[in-house]
C-alpha positions in Angstrom: 151.3 -22.6 2.7 149.9 -21.8 -0.8 146.3 -20.8 -1.3 145.1 -24.3 -2.5 146.6 -26.0 0.6 145.1 -23.4 2.9 141.7 -23.9 1.4 142.0 -27.7 1.8 143.1 -27.3 5.4 140.2 -25.0 6.2 137.8 -27.4 4.4 138.9 -30.5 6.2 139.5 -29.0 9.7 136.8 -26.4 10.0 133.9 -28.1 8.2 133.0 -30.5 11.1 133.0 -27.5 13.5 130.8 -25.5 11.2 128.4 -28.5 10.8 128.3 -28.9 14.6 127.6 -25.2 15.1 124.9 -25.3 12.5 123.3 -28.4 14.0 123.4 -26.8 17.5 121.7 -23.7 16.1 119.0 -25.7 14.5 118.4 -27.7 17.7 118.3 -24.5 19.7 115.7 -22.9 17.4 113.6 -26.0 17.2 113.8 -26.5 21.0 112.2 -23.2 21.6 109.0 -24.7 20.1 109.3 -28.5 20.8 111.8 -29.1 23.5 109.0 -29.5 26.1 107.2 -32.1 24.0 110.5 -34.1 23.6 110.7 -34.4 27.4 106.9 -35.2 27.6 106.7 -37.9 24.9 107.2 -41.0 27.0 103.9 -41.9 28.7 105.9 -44.0 31.2 107.0 -40.8 32.9 105.0 -37.7 34.1 105.2 -34.6 31.9 107.1 -31.4 32.8 104.9 -28.9 30.9 107.8 -26.5 30.5 106.2 -24.6 27.7 102.8 -24.3 29.4 104.5 -23.1 32.6 106.4 -20.6 30.6 103.3 -19.4 28.8 101.5 -19.2 32.1 104.3 -16.9 33.4 103.9 -14.7 30.4 100.2 -14.1 30.7 99.5 -10.4 29.9 97.8 -9.8 33.2 101.1 -10.8 35.0 102.2 -7.2 34.7 102.6 -5.1 37.8 102.4 -1.9 35.8 98.9 -2.6 34.6 96.2 -0.1 35.8 93.6 -0.9 38.4 91.9 -3.3 38.9 95.0 -5.3 37.8 98.7 -4.8 38.4 100.3 -3.4 41.6 97.0 -1.7 42.7 94.8 -4.6 41.7 92.3 -6.7 43.7 93.0 -10.4 44.2 91.5 -13.3 46.1 93.2 -16.7 46.7 91.2 -19.6 48.1 93.7 -21.7 50.1 90.7 -23.2 51.9 90.8 -26.1 49.5 94.4 -26.5 48.4 95.4 -28.3 51.6 93.0 -31.2 50.8 94.3 -33.7 48.2 90.9 -34.3 46.5 90.1 -35.9 43.2 90.1 -33.7 40.1 86.4 -33.3 39.9 85.9 -32.1 43.4 88.7 -29.6 42.8 87.3 -28.7 39.4 83.9 -27.9 40.9 85.5 -25.6 43.4 87.7 -23.9 40.8 84.6 -22.9 38.8 82.6 -21.7 41.8 85.5 -19.8 43.2 86.2 -18.1 39.8 82.6 -17.0 39.6 82.7 -15.7 43.2 85.9 -13.7 42.4 84.4 -12.3 39.3 81.2 -11.2 41.2 83.4 -9.7 43.9 85.4 -7.7 41.3 88.6 -9.5 42.2 91.1 -11.5 40.2 90.8 -15.2 40.9 94.2 -16.8 41.9 94.6 -20.2 40.4 97.3 -22.8 41.2 98.5 -26.1 39.8 96.2 -29.1 40.5 97.9 -31.1 43.2 97.1 -34.8 42.8 96.4 -37.2 45.6 99.1 -39.9 45.1 96.4 -42.6 44.9 94.8 -40.8 41.8 98.1 -40.0 40.0 98.6 -42.0 36.7 102.3 -42.7 37.7 103.7 -44.6 40.6 105.5 -42.6 43.2 109.0 -43.8 42.1 108.4 -42.2 38.7 107.5 -38.7 39.8 108.9 -35.9 42.0 105.8 -33.8 42.7 102.3 -34.9 41.5 100.9 -31.7 40.0 99.4 -30.5 36.7 99.1 -26.9 35.5 95.5 -25.8 35.2 95.9 -24.6 31.5 96.9 -28.2 30.6 93.4 -29.3 31.8 91.1 -26.5 30.8 91.0 -23.2 29.1 88.9 -20.1 29.9 88.8 -17.5 32.6 89.6 -20.0 35.4 93.0 -20.8 33.9 94.0 -17.2 33.0 92.0 -16.8 29.8 90.3 -13.5 28.9 86.8 -12.4 29.7 84.6 -11.0 26.9 85.9 -8.0 24.9 85.3 -4.8 26.8 84.8 -6.5 30.1 86.8 -4.5 32.7 86.9 -7.3 35.2 90.4 -8.4 36.4 91.7 -11.6 34.8 92.7 -14.6 36.8 96.4 -14.9 37.8 98.7 -17.7 38.8 99.7 -18.0 42.5 103.3 -17.2 41.7 102.4 -13.8 40.4 100.1 -13.3 43.4 103.1 -13.9 45.6 105.0 -11.2 43.7 102.3 -8.6 43.7 100.9 -9.3 47.1 103.6 -9.4 49.8 102.7 -11.3 53.0 102.2 -8.0 54.8 99.5 -6.9 52.2 97.5 -10.1 52.4 94.4 -10.2 54.6 93.3 -13.6 55.7 89.6 -14.4 56.0 88.8 -17.7 57.8 85.9 -19.7 56.5 84.8 -21.1 59.9 84.5 -17.6 61.3 82.3 -16.4 58.3 80.1 -19.5 58.5 79.6 -19.1 62.3 79.0 -15.3 62.1 76.4 -15.5 59.2 74.9 -18.9 60.0 75.7 -20.4 56.7 76.7 -23.9 57.6 73.5 -25.8 57.1 70.8 -23.1 57.2 71.0 -20.9 54.0 70.6 -21.6 50.3 73.5 -21.4 47.9 72.3 -18.1 46.5 72.3 -16.7 50.1 75.8 -18.1 50.8 77.1 -16.8 47.6 75.7 -13.3 48.3 77.3 -13.2 51.7 80.7 -14.1 50.4 80.4 -11.7 47.5 79.6 -8.8 49.8 82.5 -9.7 52.1 85.1 -9.9 49.3 83.7 -7.0 47.3 83.4 -4.5 50.2 86.7 -5.2 51.9 89.2 -2.6 50.9 92.2 -4.9 51.2 93.9 -5.4 47.8 94.9 -9.0 48.5 92.7 -11.5 50.3 93.4 -15.1 51.1 90.4 -17.3 52.1 91.7 -19.9 54.5 90.3 -22.8 56.5 91.4 -24.3 59.8 92.9 -27.8 60.1 90.7 -30.8 59.3 90.7 -31.7 63.0 89.2 -28.3 63.8 86.7 -28.1 61.0 86.3 -31.0 58.5 84.1 -28.8 56.2 86.2 -25.8 55.8 85.5 -25.1 52.1 83.6 -22.0 51.1 81.1 -24.3 49.3 81.2 -27.4 51.4 79.8 -30.9 51.1 76.8 -29.9 53.2 75.8 -27.4 50.6 76.8 -29.3 47.4 75.1 -32.5 48.5 71.7 -31.0 49.5 69.0 -29.2 47.6 70.1 -25.9 49.1 72.5 -25.7 46.0 69.7 -25.7 43.5 68.6 -22.0 43.6 72.0 -21.1 42.3 71.8 -23.2 39.2 70.5 -20.6 36.7 73.1 -18.0 37.7 75.9 -20.4 37.5 74.7 -21.9 34.2 74.5 -18.4 32.6 77.8 -17.2 34.1 80.8 -16.3 31.9 82.8 -18.8 33.9 80.5 -21.6 32.6 80.0 -20.2 29.1 83.7 -19.5 28.4 84.9 -22.9 29.8 86.6 -25.1 27.3 89.0 -28.0 27.2 92.7 -27.3 26.9 94.7 -27.7 23.6 96.2 -30.9 24.9 92.7 -32.4 25.5 91.4 -31.2 22.1 94.3 -32.8 20.2 93.8 -36.1 22.0 90.0 -35.8 21.5 90.2 -35.2 17.8 92.6 -38.0 17.1 90.6 -40.6 19.2 87.3 -39.4 17.8 88.5 -40.1 14.3 89.6 -43.6 15.4 86.7 -44.6 17.6 83.6 -42.7 16.5 84.0 -41.3 13.0 82.9 -44.4 10.9 79.5 -44.6 12.6 79.0 -40.8 12.6 79.7 -40.7 8.9 77.3 -43.5 8.0 73.5 -43.6 7.9 73.6 -47.1 9.5 76.0 -49.2 11.4 77.5 -51.1 8.4 78.3 -48.4 5.9 81.9 -48.1 4.8 83.1 -44.5 4.5 86.3 -42.5 4.2 87.8 -41.3 7.5 88.5 -37.9 6.0 87.1 -35.4 8.5 84.2 -33.3 7.3 83.3 -30.2 9.4 79.6 -30.9 8.8 79.8 -34.3 10.6 79.7 -34.5 14.4 81.6 -37.7 15.3 79.7 -37.9 18.6 76.2 -37.7 17.2 75.6 -41.5 17.4 77.4 -42.0 20.7 75.8 -42.9 24.0 78.3 -42.4 26.8 77.9 -44.1 30.2 79.8 -43.4 33.4 80.2 -46.6 35.4 82.0 -46.1 38.7 83.7 -49.1 40.4 86.8 -49.4 42.5 86.3 -47.3 45.6 82.6 -47.0 45.0 82.1 -50.6 46.4 82.9 -49.1 49.8 81.8 -45.5 49.0 78.2 -46.4 48.2 77.8 -48.1 51.5 79.3 -45.1 53.2 76.9 -42.7 51.4 74.0 -45.0 52.3 74.9 -44.8 55.9 74.8 -41.0 55.7 71.7 -41.2 53.5 73.2 -38.8 51.0 71.1 -37.7 48.0 72.5 -37.0 44.5 75.4 -34.7 44.3 75.3 -31.0 43.1 73.6 -30.5 39.7 72.6 -34.2 39.5 69.8 -33.1 41.9 68.1 -30.8 39.4 64.4 -31.8 39.8 63.4 -31.5 36.1 65.9 -34.2 35.0 64.8 -37.8 34.5 65.5 -40.6 36.9 65.0 -38.8 40.2 65.9 -40.6 43.5 64.0 -40.5 46.7 66.0 -41.1 49.8 65.1 -44.3 51.8 63.0 -43.7 54.9 63.8 -45.2 58.3 60.7 -47.4 57.9 62.3 -49.1 54.9 65.2 -50.4 56.9 67.5 -52.9 55.1 65.2 -52.7 52.0 65.9 -49.0 51.7 69.7 -49.7 51.9 69.4 -52.2 49.1 67.5 -49.7 47.0 70.2 -47.1 47.6 73.0 -49.5 46.7 71.2 -50.6 43.6 71.2 -47.1 42.3 74.7 -46.2 43.5 76.4 -49.4 42.4 74.2 -51.0 39.7 75.0 -54.6 38.7 75.5 -55.7 35.1 71.8 -56.4 34.5 70.8 -52.9 35.8 73.5 -51.3 33.7 72.4 -53.0 30.5 68.7 -52.2 31.2 69.4 -48.5 31.8 71.5 -48.1 28.7 68.9 -49.7 26.5 66.1 -47.6 28.2 68.1 -44.4 27.8 68.6 -45.1 24.1 65.0 -45.9 23.4 63.7 -42.9 25.3 66.0 -40.5 23.5 65.3 -41.9 20.1 61.5 -41.9 20.7 61.6 -38.2 21.8 64.0 -37.2 19.0 62.4 -39.0 16.1 58.8 -39.4 17.1 56.5 -41.9 18.7 57.6 -44.9 16.6 59.0 -47.6 18.9 61.5 -50.4 18.2 63.4 -48.3 15.7 65.5 -50.6 13.5 68.3 -50.0 13.1 69.0 -47.8 16.1 70.3 -44.4 15.5 72.7 -44.5 18.4 75.1 -47.3 17.5 78.3 -46.5 19.4 78.6 -47.0 23.2 81.4 -45.4 25.2 82.0 -46.5 28.8 83.8 -44.1 31.2 85.0 -46.3 34.0 87.7 -47.2 36.5 86.6 -50.8 36.6 89.0 -53.7 36.4 89.6 -55.0 32.9 88.1 -58.4 33.6 84.8 -56.9 34.8 84.8 -54.4 31.9 85.4 -57.1 29.4 82.5 -59.1 30.7 80.2 -56.1 30.6 81.4 -55.2 27.0 80.8 -58.8 25.8 77.3 -58.7 27.3 76.5 -55.4 25.5 77.9 -56.7 22.2 75.8 -59.8 22.4 72.7 -57.6 22.0 73.7 -57.0 18.3 72.5 -53.5 18.4 75.8 -51.8 19.1 78.2 -51.6 16.2 81.0 -50.6 18.6 81.5 -50.7 22.4 84.5 -48.7 23.5 85.7 -47.7 26.9 88.3 -45.4 28.7 90.8 -48.3 28.2 90.5 -47.8 24.4 91.7 -44.2 24.4 95.2 -43.9 23.0 97.6 -41.4 24.5 100.2 -40.0 22.2 102.4 -38.8 25.0 102.6 -38.3 28.7 100.6 -35.1 28.7 97.6 -36.9 27.2 97.9 -39.6 29.8 98.0 -37.0 32.5 94.7 -35.4 31.4 93.0 -38.7 30.5 90.1 -38.0 32.9 89.4 -34.7 31.1 89.5 -36.4 27.7 86.9 -38.9 29.0 84.8 -35.9 30.3 84.9 -34.2 27.0 83.7 -37.3 25.1 80.7 -37.6 27.5 80.0 -33.9 27.2 79.7 -34.2 23.4 77.9 -37.5 23.3 74.2 -37.6 22.1 73.2 -39.3 25.3 74.9 -39.5 28.7 74.1 -41.9 31.5 75.8 -41.1 34.8 76.0 -41.9 38.5 73.9 -39.4 40.6 76.4 -39.4 43.5 79.4 -38.7 41.4 81.1 -35.2 41.0 82.5 -36.5 37.7 78.9 -37.0 36.4 77.8 -33.6 37.8 80.6 -31.8 36.0 79.8 -33.5 32.8 76.1 -32.7 33.3 76.9 -29.0 34.0 78.7 -28.6 30.7 76.1 -30.6 28.7 73.3 -28.3 30.1 75.4 -25.2 29.3 75.6 -26.6 25.8 71.7 -26.9 25.8 71.5 -30.7 25.6 67.9 -31.8 26.1 66.9 -33.1 29.5 66.1 -36.6 28.1 69.7 -36.9 26.9 70.9 -36.8 30.5 70.1 -39.9 32.5 71.1 -41.6 35.8 71.3 -45.2 37.1 
């Protein structure tokens, strides 16, 4: 075969193979960055989070050769006392933050684990998923999800439970039972949160065991087995702990995840930016983002709980529960006094009216909250025209028909240029759909005014972050 024929043979026979190899190489290189997003693009199916799981595995503190108080000789605490209960995200979120602060105060690394969904709360039906769970770094960032403390802080960083299992063999783990601690120190219903926290800090700090697992008995044996249980979080015994928790690094370094921030930025441009960029509700402006403009500065966010609250509010009324957690802070507006026995059925109606307000009460509270905030912010002038707050955002699990009726009622007032809701948030992929409740939370956190439900853990977590951000008391309201 002469040279010309040989070159032609190589050209025609090897070129497809070379193209194929090149294409595979490109796909491989790109897949190292984007293959996880490819699998997570379709919102009809739950995400896999392969890159987040991989990054979680590679956290710098996941290194057994690190010096004390990390590594092989480090000090760790895992709170299994809550993981057996498939609670909603906001109940779990509250515990995650409190547990992280307790671990930090005890000079131990907090052990975090994936959020395990209750099937009834998961965005996908059971036939579409294998195991309903979400990595914590997909939901939040900061020390609770393995992020760093401040520079120079020698405290051990949080680690994932898989690393905990590697560095702490079963033989090295000491179990501490919550019911035994509560009974020994009388902290079920008697002591304040600061006293409860101090007792647990001393126990975890003074114990020489490198690996501790805080566990609770079966629900049948103790229905309130959490370290910080409902009898503490739903009474005013929690309030003496507020300032310490507000000023803690756990609170100050808490931030949304990158997934949440991307969705927030895109939806803020679409839903809120036009009003934020204008001096009144009718101005036409470019949607080019300016770093000087806060897209949430003219937003009033309102949390309207429906669904299970139709039953839940009657249940809470039967137990005569007061507001939940930080919603109880006495210097906030719209305080609630529990009904007395003498009030009878009238007291129950008053309770339900606050817990499950009807459309008239919702509209009245929204208008009142806006007027009060504008009066305090801009002076004593009343009947401000046009209103400064012109965009309303409704965080809700209500059915579309009920929500549409409420939205139409609010639009008929002609004082809101836009009325949006959770249903208007667009999810670019499955990951954003998975963390939709945190996107909602972040919108409410940043809004100029927030109106929430006093019995809701969702409202309390939003309030916590707003107060850490130094939002004025008048900007935080309750039905």
